[in-house]
TINU-429798 format. One record per residue (C-alpha): residue in one letter; x, y, z; chain; residue number from 1. Coordinates in steps of 0.2 Angstrom, whole numbers, plus 5000, padded with zeros to 4 digits. Layout:
+------+------+------+------+------+-----+
! code !    X !    Y !    Z ! unit ! pos !
+------+------+------+------+------+-----+
!    a !    X !    Y !    Z !    A ! NUM !
...
+------+------+------+------+------+-----+
end
This chain:
+------+------+------+------+------+-----+
! code !    X !    Y !    Z ! unit ! pos !
+------+------+------+------+------+-----+
!    x ! 5579 ! 3902 ! 4815 !    A !   1 !
!    x ! 5578 ! 3915 ! 4829 !    A !   2 !
!    x ! 5562 ! 3919 ! 4837 !    A !   3 !
!    x ! 5554 ! 3936 ! 4833 !    A !   4 !
!    x ! 5556 ! 3949 ! 4847 !    A !   5 !
!    x ! 5543 ! 3950 ! 4860 !    A !   6 !
!    x ! 5532 ! 3966 ! 4859 !    A !   7 !
!    x ! 5532 ! 3972 ! 4878 !    A !   8 !
!    x ! 5520 ! 3986 ! 4875 !    A !   9 !
!    x ! 5504 ! 3986 ! 4885 !    A !  10 !
!    x ! 5494 ! 4000 ! 4876 !    A !  11 !
!    x ! 5491 ! 4005 ! 4858 !    A !  12 !
!    x ! 5502 ! 4019 ! 4852 !    A !  13 !
!    x ! 5493 ! 4034 ! 4843 !    A !  14 !
!    x ! 5502 ! 4047 ! 4832 !    A !  15 !
!    x ! 5505 ! 4064 ! 4840 !    A !  16 !
!    x ! 5512 ! 4081 ! 4836 !    A !  17 !
!    x ! 5514 ! 4087 ! 4854 !    A !  18 !
!    x ! 5529 ! 4097 ! 4858 !    A !  19 !
!    x ! 5540 ! 4091 ! 4873 !    A !  20 !
!    x ! 5553 ! 4096 ! 4885 !    A !  21 !
!    x ! 5563 ! 4082 ! 4893 !    A !  22 !
!    x ! 5574 ! 4084 ! 4908 !    A !  23 !
!    x ! 5587 ! 4070 ! 4912 !    A !  24 !
!    x ! 5604 ! 4069 ! 4920 !    A !  25 !
!    x ! 5604 ! 4088 ! 4922 !    A !  26 !
!    x ! 5600 ! 4092 ! 4904 !    A !  27 !
!    x ! 5585 ! 4099 ! 4895 !    A !  28 !
!    x ! 5580 ! 4092 ! 4878 !    A !  29 !
!    x ! 5566 ! 4098 ! 4867 !    A !  30 !
!    x ! 5557 ! 4090 ! 4852 !    A !  31 !
!    x ! 5541 ! 4082 ! 4846 !    A !  32 !
!    x ! 5531 ! 4067 ! 4853 !    A !  33 !
!    x ! 5529 ! 4056 ! 4838 !    A !  34 !
!    x ! 5518 ! 4044 ! 4846 !    A !  35 !
!    x ! 5510 ! 4041 ! 4863 !    A !  36 !
!    x ! 5501 ! 4028 ! 4873 !    A !  37 !
!    x ! 5495 ! 4026 ! 4891 !    A !  38 !
!    x ! 5512 ! 4018 ! 4895 !    A !  39 !
!    x ! 5525 ! 4028 ! 4886 !    A !  40 !
!    x ! 5530 ! 4039 ! 4871 !    A !  41 !
!    x ! 5542 ! 4041 ! 4857 !    A !  42 !
!    x ! 5552 ! 4057 ! 4858 !    A !  43 !
!    x ! 5559 ! 4063 ! 4841 !    A !  44 !
!    x ! 5567 ! 4078 ! 4834 !    A !  45 !
!    x ! 5577 ! 4080 ! 4850 !    A !  46 !
!    x ! 5588 ! 4095 ! 4852 !    A !  47 !
!    x ! 5601 ! 4090 ! 4857 !    A !  48 !
!    x ! 5600 ! 4072 ! 4853 !    A !  49 !
!    x ! 5596 ! 4060 ! 4867 !    A !  50 !
!    x ! 5610 ! 4048 ! 4868 !    A !  51 !
!    x ! 5610 ! 4029 ! 4870 !    A !  52 !
!    x ! 5620 ! 4032 ! 4886 !    A !  53 !
!    x ! 5603 ! 4038 ! 4894 !    A !  54 !
!    x ! 5595 ! 4021 ! 4892 !    A !  55 !
!    x ! 5588 ! 4015 ! 4909 !    A !  56 !
!    x ! 5589 ! 4033 ! 4916 !    A !  57 !
!    x ! 5574 ! 4041 ! 4923 !    A !  58 !
!    x ! 5569 ! 4059 ! 4919 !    A !  59 !
!    x ! 5554 ! 4071 ! 4918 !    A !  60 !
!    x ! 5544 ! 4073 ! 4902 !    A !  61 !
!    x ! 5534 ! 4089 ! 4901 !    A !  62 !
!    x ! 5521 ! 4091 ! 4887 !    A !  63 !
!    x ! 5507 ! 4103 ! 4884 !    A !  64 !
!    x ! 5491 ! 4095 ! 4880 !    A !  65 !
!    x ! 5477 ! 4107 ! 4875 !    A !  66 !
!    x ! 5486 ! 4121 ! 4885 !    A !  67 !
!    x ! 5488 ! 4110 ! 4900 !    A !  68 !
!    x ! 5505 ! 4106 ! 4907 !    A !  69 !
!    x ! 5507 ! 4087 ! 4910 !    A !  70 !
!    x ! 5522 ! 4081 ! 4920 !    A !  71 !
!    x ! 5527 ! 4062 ! 4917 !    A !  72 !
!    x ! 5541 ! 4054 ! 4927 !    A !  73 !
!    x ! 5548 ! 4041 ! 4914 !    A !  74 !
!    x ! 5563 ! 4030 ! 4910 !    A !  75 !
!    x ! 5572 ! 4029 ! 4894 !    A !  76 !
!    x ! 5570 ! 4011 ! 4887 !    A !  77 !
!    x ! 5577 ! 4015 ! 4870 !    A !  78 !
!    x ! 5588 ! 4029 ! 4862 !    A !  79 !
!    x ! 5597 ! 4030 ! 4845 !    A !  80 !
!    x ! 5605 ! 4045 ! 4837 !    A !  81 !
!    x ! 5603 ! 4050 ! 4818 !    A !  82 !
!    x ! 5619 ! 4041 ! 4814 !    A !  83 !
!    x ! 5612 ! 4024 ! 4819 !    A !  84 !
!    x ! 5609 ! 4013 ! 4803 !    A !  85 !
!    x ! 5597 ! 4001 ! 4811 !    A !  86 !
!    x ! 5585 ! 4011 ! 4823 !    A !  87 !
!    x ! 5575 ! 4027 ! 4821 !    A !  88 !
!    x ! 5583 ! 4042 ! 4829 !    A !  89 !
!    x ! 5574 ! 4047 ! 4845 !    A !  90 !
!    x ! 5570 ! 4040 ! 4862 !    A !  91 !
!    x ! 5557 ! 4028 ! 4868 !    A !  92 !
!    x ! 5551 ! 4031 ! 4886 !    A !  93 !
!    x ! 5540 ! 4021 ! 4898 !    A !  94 !
!    x ! 5530 ! 4031 ! 4910 !    A !  95 !
!    x ! 5531 ! 4028 ! 4929 !    A !  96 !
!    x ! 5514 ! 4023 ! 4934 !    A !  97 !
!    x ! 5519 ! 4022 ! 4952 !    A !  98 !
!    x ! 5520 ! 4041 ! 4952 !    A !  99 !
!    x ! 5505 ! 4051 ! 4957 !    A ! 100 !
!    x ! 5508 ! 4066 ! 4946 !    A ! 101 !
!    x ! 5512 ! 4054 ! 4931 !    A ! 102 !
!    x ! 5495 ! 4045 ! 4934 !    A ! 103 !
!    x ! 5486 ! 4061 ! 4934 !    A ! 104 !
!    x ! 5494 ! 4065 ! 4917 !    A ! 105 !
!    x ! 5491 ! 4048 ! 4910 !    A ! 106 !
!    x ! 5472 ! 4050 ! 4914 !    A ! 107 !
!    x ! 5472 ! 4067 ! 4905 !    A ! 108 !
!    x ! 5480 ! 4058 ! 4890 !    A ! 109 !
!    x ! 5467 ! 4045 ! 4890 !    A ! 110 !
!    x ! 5453 ! 4057 ! 4890 !    A ! 111 !
!    x ! 5461 ! 4068 ! 4876 !    A ! 112 !
!    x ! 5464 ! 4053 ! 4865 !    A ! 113 !
!    x ! 5448 ! 4044 ! 4869 !    A ! 114 !
!    x ! 5457 ! 4029 ! 4877 !    A ! 115 !
!    x ! 5446 ! 4026 ! 4892 !    A ! 116 !
+------+------+------+------+------+-----+
end
């Protein structure tokens, strides 16, 4: 019997209804942040869809939190389109905690979601 997959998440995910713009490989995507944590987010309802070809690529996530623009450098760790029969459509991104602007935005998320 195969071992269950290891959950690599470092922080609790919380539901979200924030809108986003995601810039990767010279393209702009827009949609909804379905859940968010201090280490990443799940981007859903992407227009256009974020392709699995973007896995491991870095981009910039822009979200508005209480009328404040947050900029988060992140890497796509998972992407699936609506025609995938096994995985939810959308993209999971991991925040780059080595980036100063991203860390400022992570701190703002922590305060807004009472995670500190």
